[in-house]
DSSP file (Angstrom, degrees, kcal/mol; ACC not computed):
  #  RESIDUE AA STRUCTURE BP1 BP2  ACC     N-H-->O    O-->H-N    N-H-->O    O-->H-N    TCO  KAPPA ALPHA  PHI   PSI    X-CA   Y-CA   Z-CA
    1    1 A X              0   0    0      0, 0.0     2,-0.1     0, 0.0    34,-0.1   0.000 360.0 360.0 360.0 140.5   71.5   91.9  103.0
    2    2 A X     >  -     0   0    0    107,-0.1     4,-2.4     1,-0.1     5,-0.2  -0.351 360.0-105.0 -72.6 165.5   74.2   91.5  105.7
    3    3 A X  H  > S+     0   0    0      2,-0.2     4,-2.2     1,-0.2     5,-0.1   0.890 122.9  51.0 -57.9 -42.8   74.3   93.9  108.6
    4    4 A X  H  > S+     0   0    0      2,-0.2     4,-2.1     1,-0.2    -1,-0.2   0.889 109.4  48.5 -62.3 -42.1   77.3   95.6  107.1
    5    5 A X  H  > S+     0   0    0      1,-0.2     4,-3.1     2,-0.2     5,-0.4   0.899 111.1  51.1 -67.1 -40.0   75.7   96.0  103.7
    6    6 A X  H  X>S+     0   0    0     -4,-2.4     4,-2.2     1,-0.2     5,-1.0   0.911 108.4  52.5 -62.8 -40.8   72.6   97.4  105.4
    7    7 A X  H  X5S+     0   0    0     -4,-2.2     6,-1.7     3,-0.2     4,-0.7   0.928 119.6  35.3 -61.9 -44.4   74.8  100.0  107.4
    8    8 A X  H  X5S+     0   0    0     -4,-2.1     4,-0.7     4,-0.2    79,-0.2   0.956 124.1  38.7 -72.5 -51.1   76.4  101.1  104.1
    9    9 A X  H  <5S+     0   0    0     -4,-3.1    78,-2.7    -5,-0.2    -3,-0.2   0.879 131.5  22.5 -68.2 -43.0   73.7  100.9  101.7
   10   10 A X  H  <5S+     0   0    0     -4,-2.2    -3,-0.2    -5,-0.4    -1,-0.2   0.647 131.0  38.7-104.3 -20.4   70.7  102.2  103.8
   11   11 A X  H  <<S-     0   0    0     -5,-1.0    -3,-0.2    -4,-0.7    -2,-0.1   0.312 103.2-119.7-114.7   7.0   72.5  104.2  106.6
   12   12 A X     <  +     0   0    0     -4,-0.7    -4,-0.2    -6,-0.2    -3,-0.2   0.869  56.9 161.4  58.2  40.3   75.2  105.7  104.4
   13   13 A X        -     0   0    0     -6,-1.7     2,-0.4    -7,-0.1    -1,-0.1  -0.233  32.8-132.2 -79.5 174.7   78.0  104.1  106.4
   14   14 A X        -     0   0    0     -2,-0.0     2,-0.1    92,-0.0     3,-0.1  -0.998  11.4-135.9-132.2 137.1   81.6  103.6  105.3
   15   15 A X        -     0   0    0     -2,-0.4     2,-0.1     1,-0.1     3,-0.1  -0.392  40.1 -84.6 -79.5 166.1   83.7  100.4  105.6
   16   16 A X    >   -     0   0    0      1,-0.1     3,-1.3    -2,-0.1     4,-0.2  -0.425  52.3 -97.6 -66.7 146.7   87.2  100.5  106.8
   17   17 A X  T 3  S+     0   0    0      1,-0.2    36,-0.2     2,-0.1    35,-0.1  -0.363 106.7  14.5 -67.4 146.2   89.9  101.2  104.3
   18   18 A X  T 3  S+     0   0    0     34,-3.7    -1,-0.2     1,-0.1    35,-0.1   0.629  96.0 111.1  67.4  14.7   91.6   98.1  102.7
   19   19 A X    <   +     0   0    0     -3,-1.3     2,-0.4    33,-0.4    -2,-0.1   0.634  54.5  80.7 -93.1 -16.7   88.9   95.8  104.1
   20   20 A X    >   -     0   0    0     32,-0.4     3,-1.4    -4,-0.2     4,-0.4  -0.736  67.3-146.5 -97.3 137.0   87.2   94.8  100.9
   21   21 A X  G >  S+     0   0    0     -2,-0.4     3,-0.8     1,-0.2     4,-0.4   0.724  98.6  70.8 -72.2 -16.1   88.6   92.1   98.6
   22   22 A X  G 3  S+     0   0    0      1,-0.2     3,-0.4     2,-0.2    -1,-0.2   0.693  78.0  77.7 -70.1 -14.4   87.3   94.1   95.7
   23   23 A X  G <  S+     0   0    0     -3,-1.4    -1,-0.2     1,-0.2    32,-0.2   0.861 110.0  25.8 -59.5 -35.9   90.0   96.7   96.4
   24   24 A X  S <  S+     0   0    0     -3,-0.8    -1,-0.2    -4,-0.4     2,-0.2   0.338  89.0 130.4-112.0   8.9   92.5   94.3   94.6
   25   25 A X        +     0   0    0     -3,-0.4    -3,-0.0    -4,-0.4    -4,-0.0  -0.436  24.4 172.5 -65.7 125.7   90.2   92.4   92.4
   26   26 A X        +     0   0    0     -2,-0.2    -1,-0.1     2,-0.1     2,-0.1   0.272  35.0 124.0-118.9  11.3   91.5   92.3   88.8
   27   27 A X        -     0   0    0      1,-0.1     2,-0.3    88,-0.0    -2,-0.0  -0.424  66.5-112.4 -69.7 143.4   89.0   89.9   87.3
   28   28 A X  S    S+     0   0    0     -2,-0.1    88,-2.6    15,-0.0     2,-0.3  -0.630  70.5  80.3 -79.7 136.3   86.9   91.0   84.3
   29   29 A X  E    S-A  115   0A   0     -2,-0.3    14,-2.5    86,-0.3     2,-0.4  -0.985  73.7 -59.8 165.3-157.7   83.2   91.5   85.0
   30   30 A X  E     -AB 114  42A   0     84,-2.4    84,-2.9    -2,-0.3     2,-0.5  -0.988  27.8-140.5-129.7 134.6   80.6   93.9   86.4
   31   31 A X  E     -AB 113  41A   0     10,-3.2     9,-2.9    -2,-0.4    10,-1.9  -0.806  29.7-174.1 -86.6 124.2   80.1   95.3   89.8
   32   32 A X  E     -AB 112  39A   0     80,-2.7    80,-2.1    -2,-0.5     7,-0.2  -0.797  34.5 -83.2-120.8 162.7   76.5   95.4   90.7
   33   33 A X  E  >  -A  111   0A   0      5,-2.1     4,-2.1    -2,-0.3    78,-0.3  -0.472  31.5-141.1 -63.8 129.5   74.5   96.9   93.7
   34   34 A X  T  4 S+     0   0    0     76,-2.6    77,-0.2    -2,-0.2    -1,-0.1   0.707  98.8  46.1 -62.0 -25.1   74.5   94.5   96.6
   35   35 A X  T  4 S+     0   0    0     75,-0.4    -1,-0.2     3,-0.1    76,-0.1   0.910 134.2   5.7 -85.4 -47.6   70.9   95.4   97.3
   36   36 A X  T  4 S-     0   0    0      2,-0.1    -2,-0.2    50,-0.0    -1,-0.0   0.514  89.8-122.1-119.2  -7.4   69.2   95.3   93.9
   37   37 A X     <  +     0   0    0     -4,-2.1     2,-0.4     1,-0.2    -3,-0.1   0.740  49.4 161.9  67.4  27.4   71.9   94.0   91.5
   38   38 A X        -     0   0    0      1,-0.1    -5,-2.1    25,-0.1    -1,-0.2  -0.652  49.2-109.5 -70.8 127.7   71.7   97.0   89.2
   39   39 A X  E     +B   32   0A   0     -2,-0.4    -7,-0.3    -7,-0.2     3,-0.1  -0.439  50.4 162.5 -59.6 126.9   74.9   97.0   87.1
   40   40 A X  E     +     0   0A   0     -9,-2.9    20,-3.1     1,-0.3     2,-0.3   0.772  53.7  19.9-115.4 -41.0   77.0  100.0   88.4
   41   41 A X  E     -B   31   0A   0    -10,-1.9   -10,-3.2    18,-0.2    -1,-0.3  -0.999  59.7-139.2-140.9 134.5   80.6   99.6   87.3
   42   42 A X  E >   -B   30   0A   0     -2,-0.3     3,-1.7    16,-0.2     4,-0.4  -0.647  28.8-120.9 -86.2 150.0   82.5   97.7   84.6
   43   43 A X  G >  S+     0   0    0    -14,-2.5     3,-1.5     1,-0.3    -1,-0.1   0.831 111.6  62.8 -60.3 -31.4   85.9   96.1   85.6
   44   44 A X  G 3  S+     0   0    0    -15,-0.3    -1,-0.3     1,-0.3   -14,-0.1   0.628  96.8  58.6 -71.7  -7.6   87.6   98.2   82.9
   45   45 A X  G <  S+     0   0    0     -3,-1.7    12,-2.4    13,-0.1    -1,-0.3   0.569  89.1  99.7 -89.5 -11.6   86.6  101.4   84.7
   46   46 A X  E <   +C   56   0B   0     -3,-1.5     2,-0.3    -4,-0.4    10,-0.3  -0.494  45.8 168.0 -81.6 142.7   88.4  100.2   87.9
   47   47 A X  E     -C   55   0B   0      8,-2.4     2,-0.9    -2,-0.2     8,-0.7  -0.962  42.5-101.1-147.4 164.1   91.8  101.4   88.9
   48   48 A X        +     0   0    0     -2,-0.3     6,-0.1     1,-0.2   -24,-0.0  -0.783  37.7 171.4 -91.5 103.1   94.1  101.3   92.0
   49   49 A X        -     0   0    0     -2,-0.9    -1,-0.2     4,-0.4     5,-0.1   0.644  42.9-128.2 -85.1 -16.6   93.8  104.8   93.6
   50   50 A X  S    S+     0   0    0      3,-0.1    -2,-0.1    -3,-0.1    -1,-0.0   0.531  79.4 115.5  79.4   6.8   95.8  103.8   96.7
   51   51 A X  S    S-     0   0    0      2,-0.3     3,-0.1     1,-0.0    -3,-0.0   0.707  85.9-114.5 -85.1 -18.9   92.9  105.0   98.8
   52   52 A X  S    S+     0   0    0      1,-0.4   -34,-3.7   -35,-0.1   -33,-0.4   0.469  88.3  86.0  97.5   1.8   91.9  101.6  100.3
   53   53 A X  S    S-     0   0    0    -36,-0.2    -1,-0.4   -35,-0.1    -4,-0.4  -0.949  93.6 -87.9-127.2 152.8   88.5  101.4   98.7
   54   54 A X  E     - D   0 106B   0     52,-0.7    52,-2.7    -2,-0.3     2,-0.4  -0.398  51.5-161.2 -55.0 131.4   87.5  100.2   95.2
   55   55 A X  E     -CD  47 105B   0     -8,-0.7    -8,-2.4    50,-0.2     2,-0.3  -0.961  14.4-176.4-128.9 141.6   87.9  103.1   92.9
   56   56 A X  E     -CD  46 104B   0     48,-1.4    48,-3.4    -2,-0.4   -10,-0.2  -0.935  26.7-142.2-127.4 146.6   86.4  103.6   89.4
   57   57 A X  S    S-     0   0    0    -12,-2.4    45,-0.4    -2,-0.3     2,-0.3   0.538  85.5  -3.5 -89.5  -3.4   86.9  106.5   86.9
   58   58 A X        -     0   0    0    -13,-0.2   -16,-0.2   -16,-0.1    -1,-0.2  -0.946  67.3-123.8-171.7 161.2   83.2  106.4   85.8
   59   59 A X        -     0   0    0     -2,-0.3     2,-0.4   -18,-0.1   -18,-0.2  -0.589  44.6 -79.9-103.7 172.9   80.0  104.5   86.3
   60   60 A X    >   -     0   0    0    -20,-3.1     3,-2.1    -2,-0.2     4,-0.4  -0.613  69.7 -92.0 -67.3 125.6   77.7  102.7   83.9
   61   61 A X  T 3  S+     0   0    0     -2,-0.4    -1,-0.1     1,-0.3    -3,-0.0  -0.110 102.3   0.7 -50.2 134.2   75.6  105.5   82.4
   62   62 A X  T 3  S+     0   0    0      2,-0.2    -1,-0.3     1,-0.1     3,-0.1   0.364 108.9  92.3  71.4   1.8   72.4  106.4   84.2
   63   63 A X  S <  S+     0   0    0     -3,-2.1    19,-2.6   -23,-0.1     2,-0.5   0.565  77.8  58.8-100.8  -9.4   72.8  103.7   86.9
   64   64 A X  E    S-E   81   0B   0     -4,-0.4     2,-0.3    17,-0.2    -2,-0.2  -0.984  72.2-151.8-125.6 126.6   74.6  105.8   89.5
   65   65 A X  E     -E   80   0B   0     15,-3.2    15,-2.3    -2,-0.5     2,-0.5  -0.719   8.3-140.7 -96.1 141.5   72.9  109.0   90.9
   66   66 A X  E     +E   79   0B   0     -2,-0.3     2,-0.3    13,-0.2    13,-0.2  -0.876  30.1 160.8-101.5 134.9   74.9  111.9   92.1
   67   67 A X  E     -E   78   0B   0     11,-2.8    11,-2.4    -2,-0.5     2,-0.4  -0.823  34.7-112.8-138.5 178.6   73.7  113.7   95.3
   68   68 A X  E     -E   77   0B   0     -2,-0.3     2,-0.4     9,-0.2     9,-0.2  -0.965  27.4-173.5-120.4 134.6   75.3  116.1   97.8
   69   69 A X  E     -E   76   0B   0      7,-2.4     7,-2.0    -2,-0.4     3,-0.2  -0.974  19.3-169.9-127.3 150.5   75.9  115.3  101.4
   70   70 A X    >   +     0   0    0     -2,-0.4     3,-1.8     5,-0.2     5,-0.1  -0.046  45.0 128.1-117.6  26.0   77.1  117.4  104.3
   71   71 A X  T 3  S+     0   0    0      1,-0.3    -1,-0.1     2,-0.1     4,-0.1   0.760  78.1  41.1 -62.2 -26.5   77.6  114.6  106.9
   72   72 A X  T 3  S-     0   0    0      2,-0.5    -1,-0.3    -3,-0.2     3,-0.1   0.166 128.4 -88.0-107.1  18.9   81.1  115.7  107.7
   73   73 A X  S <  S+     0   0    0     -3,-1.8     2,-0.3     1,-0.2    -2,-0.1   0.340 103.1  59.0 100.6  -9.1   80.5  119.4  107.7
   74   74 A X  S    S-     0   0    0     -5,-0.1    -2,-0.5     0, 0.0     2,-0.2  -0.969  91.2 -80.9-149.1 164.4   81.1  120.3  104.1
   75   75 A X        +     0   0    0     -2,-0.3     2,-0.3    -5,-0.1    -5,-0.2  -0.435  45.4 171.9 -73.0 131.4   79.6  119.3  100.7
   76   76 A X  E     -E   69   0B   0     -7,-2.0    -7,-2.4    -2,-0.2     2,-0.8  -0.972  39.1-109.1-132.9 156.1   80.7  116.1   99.0
   77   77 A X  E     -EF  68  91B   0     14,-0.6    14,-2.3    -2,-0.3     2,-0.3  -0.743  37.1-157.5 -87.6 112.0   79.3  114.4   96.0
   78   78 A X  E     -EF  67  90B   0    -11,-2.4   -11,-2.8    -2,-0.8     2,-0.4  -0.682   3.9-144.8 -89.8 141.9   77.6  111.2   97.2
   79   79 A X  E     +EF  66  89B   0     10,-2.6     9,-2.9    -2,-0.3    10,-1.2  -0.924  23.1 174.8-110.7 133.8   77.1  108.3   94.8
   80   80 A X  E     -EF  65  87B   0    -15,-2.3   -15,-3.2    -2,-0.4     2,-0.3  -0.948  40.0 -95.8-136.3 152.8   73.9  106.2   95.0
   81   81 A X  E  >  -E   64   0B   0      5,-2.4     4,-1.6    -2,-0.3   -17,-0.2  -0.548  29.5-144.3 -65.5 130.5   72.3  103.4   93.1
   82   82 A X  T  4 S+     0   0    0    -19,-2.6    -1,-0.2    -2,-0.3   -18,-0.1   0.646  95.1  48.3 -75.1 -11.4   69.8  104.9   90.7
   83   83 A X  T  4 S+     0   0    0    -20,-0.4    -1,-0.2     3,-0.1   -19,-0.1   0.935 130.7  10.1 -90.7 -53.2   67.4  102.0   91.1
   84   84 A X  T  4 S-     0   0    0      2,-0.1    -2,-0.2   -46,-0.0    -1,-0.0   0.431  93.2-120.5-109.8  -1.5   67.2  101.5   94.9
   85   85 A X     <  +     0   0    0     -4,-1.6    -3,-0.1     1,-0.2     3,-0.1   0.561  51.0 165.5  72.7  10.3   68.9  104.7   96.3
   86   86 A X        -     0   0    0     -6,-0.1    -5,-2.4     1,-0.1     2,-0.3  -0.316  42.4-114.0 -59.4 133.7   71.6  102.6   98.2
   87   87 A X  E     +F   80   0B   0    -78,-2.7    -7,-0.2   -79,-0.2   -74,-0.1  -0.558  39.7 170.7 -69.0 129.1   74.6  104.7   99.3
   88   88 A X  E     -     0   0B   0     -9,-2.9    19,-2.8     1,-0.3     2,-0.3   0.796  48.3 -86.0-104.7 -44.6   77.8  103.5   97.4
   89   89 A X  E     -FG  79 106B   0    -10,-1.2   -10,-2.6    17,-0.2    -1,-0.3  -0.918  51.8 -59.8 166.9-146.1   80.4  106.1   98.3
   90   90 A X  E     -FG  78 105B   0     15,-1.9    15,-2.9    -2,-0.3     2,-0.4  -0.926  30.0-127.7-138.0 160.2   81.7  109.4   97.1
   91   91 A X  E     -FG  77 104B   0    -14,-2.3   -14,-0.6    -2,-0.3     2,-0.3  -0.883  26.4-178.9-108.5 137.8   83.1  111.1   93.9
   92   92 A X  E     - G   0 103B   0     11,-1.8    11,-2.2    -2,-0.4     3,-0.3  -0.881  32.7-125.8-131.9 163.4   86.4  113.1   94.0
   93   93 A X  S    S+     0   0    0     -2,-0.3     9,-0.1     9,-0.2    11,-0.1   0.024  87.8  88.0 -98.4  26.6   88.3  115.0   91.3
   94   94 A X        +     0   0    0      9,-0.1     8,-0.2     2,-0.0    -1,-0.2  -0.097  60.5 121.2-116.9  33.3   91.6  113.4   91.8
   95   95 A X  S    S-     0   0    0      6,-2.2     8,-0.2    -3,-0.3     2,-0.1  -0.071  77.6 -47.4 -79.8-173.9   91.1  110.4   89.4
   96   96 A X    > > -     0   0    0      6,-0.6     5,-2.6     1,-0.2     3,-0.8  -0.375  45.3-152.4 -61.9 127.5   93.2  109.5   86.3
   97   97 A X  T 3 5S+     0   0    0      1,-0.2    -1,-0.2     3,-0.2    -2,-0.0   0.737  91.9  64.3 -75.4 -23.1   93.8  112.6   84.2
   98   98 A X  T 3 5S+     0   0    0      2,-0.0    -1,-0.2     3,-0.0    -2,-0.1   0.542 117.6  22.5 -79.5  -4.8   94.1  110.5   81.0
   99   99 A X  T < 5S-     0   0    0     -3,-0.8    -2,-0.1     3,-0.1   -41,-0.0   0.381 134.3 -33.0-117.4-100.3   90.4  109.4   81.4
  100  100 A X  T   5 -     0   0    0      2,-0.2    -3,-0.2    -4,-0.1     3,-0.1   0.614  62.2-129.2-103.9 -16.3   87.8  111.2   83.3
  101  101 A X  S   <S+     0   0    0     -5,-2.6    -6,-2.2     1,-0.3     2,-0.2   0.445  71.0 122.0  72.0   4.0   89.8  112.8   86.2
  102  102 A X        -     0   0    0    -45,-0.4    -6,-0.6    -6,-0.2     2,-0.4  -0.646  49.2-159.8 -94.5 150.2   87.1  111.3   88.5
  103  103 A X  E     - G   0  92B   0    -11,-2.2   -11,-1.8    -2,-0.2     2,-1.0  -0.923   3.5-162.9-127.5 105.8   87.6  108.9   91.4
  104  104 A X  E     -DG  56  91B   0    -48,-3.4   -48,-1.4    -2,-0.4     2,-0.9  -0.798  12.8-160.3 -85.4 102.4   84.4  107.0   92.4
  105  105 A X  E     -DG  55  90B   0    -15,-2.9   -15,-1.9    -2,-1.0     2,-0.4  -0.777  17.8-174.0 -93.6 107.7   85.5  105.8   95.8
  106  106 A X  E     -DG  54  89B   0    -52,-2.7   -52,-0.7    -2,-0.9     2,-0.4  -0.833  28.9-120.1-115.3 137.1   83.1  103.0   96.5
  107  107 A X    >   -     0   0    0    -19,-2.8     3,-1.3    -2,-0.4     4,-0.2  -0.590  20.2-144.0 -68.4 128.4   82.5  100.8   99.6
  108  108 A X  G >  S+     0   0    0     -2,-0.4     3,-1.3     1,-0.3    -1,-0.2   0.798  98.0  62.5 -66.7 -27.2   83.1   97.2   98.6
  109  109 A X  G 3  S+     0   0    0      1,-0.3    -1,-0.3  -105,-0.1  -107,-0.1   0.603  94.2  63.4 -73.6  -9.6   80.3   95.9  100.8
  110  110 A X  G <  S+     0   0    0     -3,-1.3   -76,-2.6   -22,-0.2   -75,-0.4   0.516 102.3  69.2 -81.9  -6.6   77.8   98.0   98.6
  111  111 A X  E <   -A   33   0A   0     -3,-1.3     2,-0.3   -78,-0.3   -78,-0.2  -0.762  55.4-165.7-117.8 156.5   78.8   95.7   95.7
  112  112 A X  E     -A   32   0A   0    -80,-2.1   -80,-2.7    -2,-0.3     2,-0.4  -0.890  25.7-135.7-120.0 157.4   78.5   92.2   94.3
  113  113 A X  E     -A   31   0A   0     -2,-0.3     2,-0.6   -82,-0.2   -82,-0.2  -0.968  11.5-163.4-121.3 134.9   80.7   91.1   91.4
  114  114 A X  E     -A   30   0A   0    -84,-2.9   -84,-2.4    -2,-0.4     2,-0.1  -0.952  22.9-132.2-114.3 113.4   79.6   89.1   88.4
  115  115 A X  E      A   29   0A   0     -2,-0.6   -86,-0.3   -86,-0.2   -87,-0.0  -0.365 360.0 360.0 -64.0 135.5   82.5   87.5   86.4
  116  116 A X              0   0    0    -88,-2.6   -87,-0.2    -2,-0.1    -1,-0.1   0.461 360.0 360.0 -67.0 360.0   82.4   88.1   82.7
């Protein structure tokens, strides 16, 4: 793991917005955990939220754990790899209304990409 990946996955850090090449990636494939390579998100679940982080409307079932964190003073839904517990990002209720209504706002450095 790189120092940046460790900061995000193990210390629940956040990368700067618009810093990940995955934010604009349109290639078909699967996003996996950068620490343990558990499949987390399919490319067809990805959309451009304009937030500056790779965004998905859902995860691969049972591979992403939901938790609650209060790090900024109020409750947020934290997303973690269900295999290694690595911090991925947070879930919000402002996603596409025509699918799940969810936005999984994910740190690109928490991910690796496997082309289909």
